[in-house]
N, CA, C and O of each residue as an XYZ file, in Angstrom:
312
protein
N       5.792    -15.191     -3.378
C       5.769    -13.757     -3.623
C       5.413    -13.048     -2.333
O       4.459    -13.420     -1.650
N       6.178    -12.032     -2.005
C       5.890    -11.272     -0.796
C       5.859     -9.784     -1.141
O       6.805     -9.239     -1.709
N       4.752     -9.148     -0.784
C       4.603     -7.711     -0.974
C       4.497     -7.103      0.416
O       3.606     -7.450      1.192
N       5.407     -6.201      0.720
C       5.455     -5.588      2.041
C       5.031     -4.130      1.913
O       5.611     -3.368      1.140
N       4.016     -3.755      2.679
C       3.542     -2.373      2.691
C       3.756     -1.827      4.097
O       3.192     -2.333      5.067
N       4.570     -0.801      4.189
C       4.843     -0.177      5.484
C       3.614      0.623      5.892
O       3.326      1.668      5.309
N       2.895      0.135      6.889
C       1.663      0.766      7.339
C       1.877      2.180      7.864
O       0.956      2.996      7.824
N       3.064      2.481      8.351
C       3.330      3.816      8.871
C       3.777      4.788      7.783
O       3.958      5.976      8.051
N       3.956      4.301      6.573
C       4.319      5.167      5.451
C       3.184      5.339      4.446
O       3.042      6.411      3.857
N       2.380      4.311      4.244
C       1.296      4.359      3.260
C       0.268      5.417      3.655
O      -0.280      5.396      4.757
N       0.023      6.336      2.733
C      -0.969      7.389      2.972
C      -2.251      7.160      2.187
O      -3.136      8.016      2.187
N      -2.363      6.036      1.530
C      -3.604      5.686      0.846
C      -3.885      6.495     -0.400
O      -5.047      6.737     -0.726
N      -2.855      6.916     -1.101
C      -3.058      7.708     -2.316
C      -3.443      6.850     -3.515
O      -3.817      7.385     -4.559
N      -3.359      5.544     -3.385
C      -3.824      4.560     -4.372
C      -3.050      4.549     -5.685
O      -3.573      4.085     -6.699
N      -1.834      5.041     -5.689
C      -1.016      4.985     -6.903
C      -0.774      3.544     -7.328
O      -0.745      3.242     -8.521
N      -0.602      2.664     -6.367
C      -0.354      1.256     -6.684
C      -1.554      0.625     -7.396
O      -1.381     -0.178     -8.313
N      -2.755      0.984     -6.980
C      -3.946      0.464     -7.648
C      -4.009      0.914     -9.099
O      -4.384      0.147     -9.986
N      -3.642      2.157     -9.325
C      -3.723      2.724    -10.669
C      -2.724      2.101    -11.630
O      -3.027      1.962    -12.815
N      -1.528      1.719    -11.152
C      -0.497      1.231    -12.060
C      -0.380     -0.286    -12.125
O       0.234     -0.812    -13.053
N      -0.951     -0.997    -11.166
C      -0.793     -2.451    -11.130
C      -1.583     -3.118    -12.262
O      -2.809     -3.020    -12.301
N      -0.887     -3.795    -13.181
C      -1.589     -4.452    -14.286
C      -2.257     -5.764    -13.880
O      -3.027     -6.330    -14.656
N      -1.969     -6.256    -12.666
C      -2.475     -7.557    -12.234
C      -3.536     -7.479    -11.141
O      -3.935     -8.509    -10.597
N      -4.001     -6.266    -10.810
C      -5.081     -6.090     -9.835
C      -4.750     -6.729     -8.476
O      -5.568     -7.438     -7.890
N      -3.538     -6.460     -7.995
C      -3.065     -7.035     -6.740
C      -3.619     -6.291     -5.522
O      -3.835     -6.902     -4.476
N      -3.850     -4.989     -5.645
C      -4.149     -4.149     -4.487
C      -5.620     -3.748     -4.359
O      -6.360     -3.671     -5.339
N      -6.009     -3.496     -3.102
C      -7.302     -2.885     -2.781
C      -7.072     -1.902     -1.645
O      -6.125     -2.029     -0.869
N      -7.959     -0.922     -1.566
C      -7.903      0.035     -0.469
C      -8.830     -0.449      0.635
O      -9.991     -0.778      0.388
N      -8.305     -0.487      1.854
C      -9.073     -0.924      3.018
C      -8.699     -0.071      4.220
O      -7.688      0.631      4.221
N      -9.521     -0.151      5.217
C      -9.238      0.535      6.470
C      -8.297     -0.348      7.294
O      -8.630     -1.499      7.576
N      -7.128      0.172      7.685
C      -6.185     -0.640      8.453
C      -6.560     -0.693      9.938
O      -7.399      0.071     10.414
N      -5.924     -1.601     10.639
C      -6.074     -1.676     12.087
C      -5.255     -0.534     12.680
O      -4.024     -0.564     12.647
N      -5.916      0.441     13.205
C      -5.263      1.662     13.683
C      -4.319      1.429     14.851
O      -3.405      2.226     15.065
N      -4.513      0.370     15.604
C      -3.661      0.130     16.777
C      -2.218     -0.166     16.367
O      -1.306     -0.019     17.181
N      -2.001     -0.581     15.125
C      -0.650     -0.878     14.652
C       0.063      0.353     14.091
O       1.218      0.262     13.675
N      -0.612      1.494     14.076
C      -0.051      2.708     13.481
C       0.505      3.651     14.538
O       0.030      3.691     15.673
N       1.515      4.403     14.141
C       2.035      5.434     15.030
C       1.032      6.588     15.076
O       0.123      6.668     14.251
N       1.210      7.468     16.043
C       0.323      8.627     16.164
C       0.370      9.470     14.897
O      -0.673      9.894     14.398
N       1.559      9.716     14.375
C       1.686     10.510     13.150
C       0.943      9.847     11.986
O       0.282     10.529     11.202
N       1.049      8.545     11.877
C       0.352      7.833     10.797
C      -1.162      7.931     10.942
O      -1.872      8.075      9.947
N      -1.657      7.854     12.168
C      -3.095      8.008     12.389
C      -3.574      9.400     12.014
O      -4.669      9.559     11.475
N      -2.769     10.397     12.294
C      -3.115     11.773     11.918
C      -3.130     11.912     10.402
O      -4.051     12.507      9.843
N      -2.101     11.360      9.725
C      -2.043     11.428      8.256
C      -3.254     10.738      7.628
O      -3.789     11.208      6.623
N      -3.679      9.635      8.217
C      -4.834      8.909      7.674
C      -6.091      9.764      7.669
O      -6.913      9.652      6.760
N      -6.246     10.605      8.660
C      -7.418     11.495      8.717
C      -7.511     12.355      7.462
O      -8.608     12.662      6.995
N      -6.371     12.740      6.922
C      -6.332     13.607      5.749
C      -6.364     12.846      4.430
O      -6.522     13.451      3.369
N      -6.216     11.531      4.485
C      -6.136     10.747      3.256
C      -7.210      9.671      3.166
O      -6.981      8.620      2.567
N      -8.365      9.914      3.747
C      -9.505      9.026      3.540
C      -9.592      7.809      4.431
O     -10.454      6.958      4.211
N      -8.730      7.692      5.433
C      -8.806      6.591      6.404
C      -8.574      5.213      5.794
O      -8.944      4.213      6.408
N      -7.973      5.124      4.607
C      -7.716      3.830      3.984
C      -6.265      3.744      3.537
O      -5.590      4.751      3.320
N      -5.808      2.492      3.407
C      -4.465      2.211      2.916
C      -4.536      1.084      1.897
O      -5.544      0.387      1.783
N      -3.446      0.922      1.162
C      -3.365     -0.156      0.181
C      -3.047     -1.476      0.873
O      -2.238     -1.534      1.799
N      -3.699     -2.528      0.404
C      -3.425     -3.879      0.875
C      -3.238     -4.772     -0.337
O      -3.975     -4.662     -1.317
N      -2.250     -5.659     -0.271
C      -2.012     -6.627     -1.349
C      -2.933     -7.817     -1.104
O      -2.555     -8.770     -0.422
N      -4.124     -7.762     -1.651
C      -5.128     -8.804     -1.407
C      -5.002     -9.992     -2.364
O      -5.567    -11.056     -2.112
N      -4.269     -9.810     -3.453
C      -4.039    -10.887     -4.410
C      -2.545    -10.973     -4.743
O      -2.172    -10.801     -5.903
N      -1.685    -11.234     -3.757
C      -0.244    -11.249     -4.011
C       0.177    -12.331     -5.003
O       1.215    -12.211     -5.655
N      -0.621    -13.377     -5.113
C      -0.293    -14.446     -6.058
C      -0.349    -13.968     -7.509
O       0.218    -14.612     -8.391
N      -1.021    -12.856     -7.763
C      -1.097    -12.291     -9.120
C       0.137    -11.478     -9.488
O       0.353    -11.181    -10.663
N       0.950    -11.113     -8.494
C       2.095    -10.227     -8.715
C       3.132    -10.877     -9.632
O       3.489    -12.041     -9.453
N       3.608    -10.114    -10.611
C       4.628    -10.585    -11.548
C       5.970     -9.880    -11.323
O       6.877     -9.999    -12.147
N       6.099     -9.155    -10.225
C       7.309     -8.409     -9.880
C       7.680     -7.351    -10.921
O       8.862     -7.112    -11.172
N       6.689     -6.731    -11.517
C       6.962     -5.685    -12.510
C       7.527     -4.421    -11.856
O       8.139     -3.595    -12.532
N       7.322     -4.269    -10.538
C       7.842     -3.159     -9.745
C       7.156     -1.814    -10.004
O       7.620     -0.787     -9.509
N       6.072     -1.804    -10.763
C       5.375     -0.537    -11.019
C       4.824      0.072     -9.734
O       4.833      1.292     -9.570
N       4.349     -0.766     -8.829
C       3.833     -0.253     -7.557
C       4.953      0.382     -6.739
O       4.773      1.450     -6.155
N       6.099     -0.273     -6.700
C       7.259      0.236     -5.956
C       7.715      1.571     -6.532
O       7.964      2.521     -5.790
N       7.821      1.639     -7.845
C       8.303      2.843     -8.523
C       7.325      4.014     -8.424
O       7.744      5.171     -8.440
N       6.044      3.728     -8.322
C       5.033      4.788     -8.345
C       4.467      5.168     -6.983
O       3.653      6.087     -6.898
N       4.872      4.495     -5.926
C       4.377      4.841     -4.596
C       5.059      6.123     -4.135
O       6.274      6.133     -3.935
N       4.304      7.201     -3.964
C       4.910      8.488     -3.595
C       5.543      8.477     -2.206
O       6.407      9.307     -1.923
N       5.135      7.564     -1.342
C       5.703      7.490      0.001
C       6.829      6.480      0.106
O       7.507      6.426      1.132
N       7.049      5.672     -0.935
C       8.050      4.618     -0.870
C       7.678      3.544      0.145
O       8.545      2.985      0.816
N       6.387      3.263      0.251
C       5.883      2.351      1.278
C       5.827      0.893      0.844
O       5.492      0.036      1.663
N       6.141      0.573     -0.414
C       5.988     -0.791     -0.919
C       7.337     -1.398     -1.282
O       8.172     -0.766     -1.929
N       7.524     -2.633     -0.852
C       8.680     -3.447     -1.231
C       8.160     -4.782     -1.722
O       7.120     -5.250     -1.259
N       8.874     -5.406     -2.659
C       8.477     -6.737     -3.115
C       9.669     -7.671     -2.980
O      10.820     -7.258     -3.116
N       9.373     -8.940     -2.708
C      10.386     -9.978     -2.614
C       9.880    -11.210     -3.351
O       8.698    -11.548     -3.290
N      10.780    -11.859     -4.033
C      10.416    -13.102     -4.751
C      10.266    -14.248     -3.790
O       9.964    -15.367     -4.205
């Protein structure tokens, strides 16, 4: 199972945490050096955290995170 979160798109709104029935995600502070300038600026307004798939083995590919991410920052692969 592979869950891909685009660090330059995720604004940390935590929609994935709210809809995931398998508790795959957590909010954490990302490594800022991997972010574009625009993404670092956006993070200032959204709590300095992003979603991370900390338990990808729990994912059942229900796609609720993909469908509910307002930024379209999440992709899943089997």
